C-alpha positions in Angstrom: 69.6 127.0 88.2 69.9 124.7 85.2 73.6 125.5 84.7 74.3 125.0 88.4 72.5 121.6 88.3 74.4 120.5 85.2 77.7 121.5 86.7 77.0 119.5 89.9 76.0 116.4 87.9 79.2 116.7 85.8 81.2 116.7 89.0 79.3 113.9 90.6 79.3 111.7 87.5 83.0 112.2 86.7 84.2 108.9 85.3 87.2 109.0 83.0 87.5 106.2 80.5 90.9 104.5 80.4 92.1 104.1 76.8 95.6 102.9 77.5 97.6 101.7 80.4 101.1 103.1 80.1 102.8 101.7 83.2 102.2 100.1 86.6 104.8 100.6 89.3 104.5 97.1 90.7 102.4 94.1 90.4 101.6 94.1 94.1 99.2 96.5 95.7 99.4 99.3 96.4 100.6 100.3 92.9 100.8 103.5 90.9 99.1 103.3 87.5 99.9 105.7 84.6 97.1 105.8 82.1 95.7 107.7 79.2 92.0 108.5 79.5 89.5 110.3 77.3 90.2 113.3 79.5 94.0 113.2 79.2 96.9 111.4 80.9 97.0 110.8 84.6 98.3 108.5 87.3 96.5 107.1 90.3 97.1 104.6 93.2 95.3 101.3 93.2 95.3 100.2 96.8 93.9 96.7 96.5 93.0 94.3 93.7 89.4 94.3 94.9 89.2 97.9 93.7 88.9 96.5 90.1 85.3 95.4 89.6 84.1 93.4 86.7 80.9 94.7 85.1 78.6 93.3 82.5 80.5 92.1 79.4 84.1 93.2 79.2 83.6 96.4 81.2 85.7 97.1 84.3 85.5 99.8 87.0 88.7 100.7 88.7 88.5 102.8 91.9 91.6 104.8 92.8 92.8 105.4 96.3 91.3 108.9 96.0 87.8 107.5 95.2 87.8 108.4 91.5 86.2 105.7 89.4 87.9 104.9 86.1 86.1 102.9 83.5 87.4 100.5 80.9 84.5 100.0 78.5 86.0 97.0 76.7 89.1 95.4 78.1 89.6 93.4 74.9 89.7 96.6 72.9 92.8 97.8 74.7 96.2 97.5 73.1 98.2 94.4 73.8 100.6 96.0 76.3 97.7 97.4 78.3 95.9 94.1 78.4 99.0 92.4 79.7 99.4 94.9 82.5 95.7 94.6 83.4 95.7 90.8 83.4 98.2 90.7 86.2 95.5 92.1 88.5 92.5 90.2 87.3 
């Protein structure tokens, strides 16, 4: 039962951490983001600017159109190109 419980928690608490923003299809929403995360490269659709939430400090939570939450732990620690892309939406 422990293994089943841990597996369920891993699925429920799935929150990839964005390490780099490679590209954004357009600076209007909806837009397709191509990112590198701690779990690999992926792309997702950001349907509205309100789907980027500021958390305490420099943390951000980005919710994709599919409902997956991506975290940026420190937006100032991103590379310059990633910060520029992100600033267009903040």
